[in-house]
N, C-alpha and C positions, 0 to 999 in steps of 0.2 A: 444634447448627448454629452456624456462624460468624455474627457480626454484620456481617461485611463484605458489601457489596453484590456481587451477581453480576458477575463479571468477563467482559467480552466480549473473548475472545482473538482476536487477528488478527496479521497479520505480512506478510512479503513473501519472495519468493524471492531468493536471492543466488547468487553463483558456487559451484556444487556444494554448495548448502546452503539452509537456511531460517532466517529470523528470526521468532520469535514474541514479541510484546509482551505481557507480563503486567501484573499490578497494581503490582509493585515494580521490575521490571527487564525488559529485553529479553533473551531467550535466543537465542543463535546456535549452530546446529549445522552443521558443514561436513564433507563427506567428503574426507579426505586422500588423496593418491595411494597411500598404503599400504593404503587400505581402511578404516582406523579413522575414527571420528567424533570430531572435536574440538568442545568446547563452550566458549562464552564467555558471560559475563553482563555486560550493559551497563546501568549505572545510568540511570534516567530523569531528565530535567532537571526541576528544581524549578519553573522558570517555566512549564512546560507542564502541571504536575500540581498546581497550586494550586487554591483554591476556585473560581477563574474557569473551571476546566474543567467545572464543573457548570452553568454559565450557557449556555442555548441560544444558538446563533449565534456567540457569542464562542468557545465551545469548538471550533468548526469550524476557525477560523483557527489556534488553538493546536495542534490535532491535525495540521494540514497542515504547519506549521513543524517540529513534533517528528518527524513521519514523515520529512521530508527529512533532518533531522539524524541520527536513528538509522539511517536507510537508508544514508547515506554511510558511517557508522562500520561498519555491518555488511558493506557491500561491501568496504571496506578489509580487514577481518579475513578475509573469505571468499577474497579474492584471494590473500592471503598463505598461508592454510591450503591452498587448492586447488593452489597452486604448490609447496607443501612448503617455504616460506621462513619460516615462523613461528619466532621465536627464543625462544618461551616467555613472552613478554610480550604483554599486550593491545595491539593496534595503536591508536595514538592520533593524532589530528589536532589541531594547535594551534587555538586559538580563531580566530586570524587566517585560517588555511587553511580552516577550516570555514566561516567567514563569507564568504570569497571564493568558495568553491565554491557556496554557497547563492545568493549574489548572481548569479553567472554563470549558474547553472541557471535561476533565476527570470527573468532578463533574456532568455535564449534562448527560454524557453517563452512569455513575453509577446510577444516579437518575432515568433515564428513563428505562434502561434495566435491572437493578438489584433491586432497591428499590421499584419501583411501582409494579412489579410482586410479590415481597415479601409481601407487605402490602395487596395486593389483595388476596394473598393466605391465609392470616389471616382471611379475610372475608369468604373465602371458608371453613375454619376450623369452624368458628362460625356457618356456615350453616349446619354443620354435617359431613364434610369431615374429614377422618382420616389423620394422619401424612403423610403417603405415598401418598395418593391422593392429599393432599394439596401441597406437593412437586412437584408432576406431573403437577398439575394445574399451579403452579408457573412457571415451565419450559416451559409449552405449551404457556403461556401468553408471556413469554420472547421471544420465537421464533416468535410468531405472531407479536409482536411489532417491532421486528427487520425487518422482511420481509415487514410489512406494511410501515415502515419508508423508506426503500429502494424504494418501489413501489411509494410512494407519491413524494419523491424528484425526481424520474425519470420522473414524469409528467411535470416537469418544462423545458421549452424550452432550457434555457441556460445550464442546467444540462445535457440535452440530447446531447449537443455538447461535453461536458466534457466526457460523456460516449462513444462518438465516438472516442475521443483521447485515452480513456482507452482501447478500442478494438485495436487501432493502436499500443499502447505500448505493449500489449500482443503479437501481431503478430510479431512485430520487435524483441522482446526478443526471441520468439520461433524460428524465422528464424536464428538468431545468434547462438542459442544453437544447431540447426541442421547443422551448418556449411555452410549455404547457403548465397549467396551474398545478401547484403542489397539493393535491388532495389524494387521499388513499385510493379512490376509484380511478383517478387518472394515472397515478404512479404505477398501479398494478398492471397497466397495459404494456409497460416497457419490460424488456428482457432483463434477467438477473445477471447476465454476462455483459462486461464492458471492455472495450479495447484497451483502456488505460489502466486496467486492473494491476495490482501488485503481483498477482499470480502470473499474469501475462509477462510482466517484466522479468520475473525469476525464470520463467520458461524460456524467454528470449536469451537470458544470460547463459543458460545451459546450452542452447543451440549455438549461440555465437562462440562459446568456449570450445565446443566440438569442432567447429569449422576452423577456428584460429589455431587451436593446439595441434591439429593434424599437420599444419605447416611447420611446426617447430621440430628441429632435430632432437633426437633422443640421447645423443651423446655430445659432450660428457654429461654425467648425471647431475652435477651441480647446476649446470645450465638448464637442464630439463626441470629440475625442482624449482629453481629460481623463477623460471618463466611462469609457472603455475601461480606464483604469488604476485610477481611484479605486474603481470598482465590483467589481474582482476579489476583494477580501476579502469583499464582500457576497455575491457569487456562490458563493464557496467555502463560506461559512457556511450558506447556504441548501441547497447541494448536500449538505453533510455531514449536516444534519438529516434530509434525505430518506433518505440511505443508512442512517443510524442507525435510523430508524423502519422502513425496509423490511427491515433485517436482523433485527428483532425482531417483525415483523408480516407475515411472508411468507405467512401463512395467509389474509390478506385478498385478495379477488379483484382489487380496484382496484390494490393494491400489486403483485400479480403481473403485471398488465397493463402498468403503467407501468415496472416493472422488467425486463420481457422483453427490450427492446433491450440493456440492460446485460449480461444473462446471455448473449445472443447474441454480443455483442462479445467476450466472454471466450473464445470459440472461437478467436480470433486470438492471445490472450495466455496460453493454457494448452495444454499437451500432456498426453497420457496418460502418467503417470509409470511408471517401472519399479519393481520391488520395492525396490531400493536407495534410490531417491529417497524412497519412502514411509517407509522406515526412518529416514531423516534427518529427515523432517518429524515423525514420531512422537517421535524423540529430542528435537527442539526443543520440541515441545508438552509432553512429560513434564518436561523441564528447567524450562520456564517455570512450570508448576504446582508443581513441587517447590520452586522458589525462593519462590513466593508462600506456600506452606504451611509453609516452614521445614524441609522435609525435607533440603535441602542448603543450604550457604552459598555465596555468590558466590565466595569465595576457595577453595572446595573443588575446586581444579584442580591436576592433576598437571603436572609439567614438560612443556612443549611445548604446553600449552593444553587438553589433553583433560581433561574433568572426571572425577574419580574415579567409578567405577561406583556407581550408586545401589543400595542394598540391595534384594534381590528383592521385598520387600513394597512398595517404593516405585517399582519400575521400570515399573509399568503404572498410573499414576494416571489415573483417568477422571472424577473429579468433585471439586468444590471442597469444602473442609471449613471 
């Protein structure tokens, strides 16, 4: 047996594909217009995988930032591959472009889901609501905006296909964690909801923020405003620890009860995948494991970005070595 600790594989859906984060790299598999599957290996950032990643609460912030970074890179690659525009080289974003996109994304999320509810709660206060009720109103509005946002984007046809790949990703990860062979028939037996889903993380962030912000005094206003910004990393850290624990202790009754809303929300962010979507998810899962176990090298890619076929004995990896 390997001395390496057990890897918790996870990932995200991208345009016509799936990204799986492994121990050493993120594997991206995308269905091209021709029907073939292209594979790309993305190196993981050293700053997000240092010894600090093993420190509870600190690791949650690192994981969140790394997820945003790898997610953007994966989406760039998948957009090119799905459009048949890849030129044989890995799609790359400059550090400045990546930083700008991260800043804009974070500012939009903070503005919509934290600041709009905050200012709306000030209106509730002026209408006669006390501090506690104003905080509750703020939290309820934040939850409403979050669910409404997910529901609205889920109405888009292209996003519905991404949600299908999202379900396929969950099912492939669950099959691997159960030690089952990664075949379409076997993977389809598993649910399209998963406790460690990013949707579950975001839902937990909203719930934790409601609980935490209720305890924050509403005067003076500068303190109230500052708390909504300064405490975001704290909320993310707490939420990550819960999601991590829930993902490895789903057999506990209290974990299932607390995690039930998260799984229910995934009904909005996942769709039942077709067989081709599951094939792509399996390919990404196999590729991530093969990279971790040294069965293939990151540079083992044919022109156009498609990884060279793995040898038959390596094409259906179902457990770590």
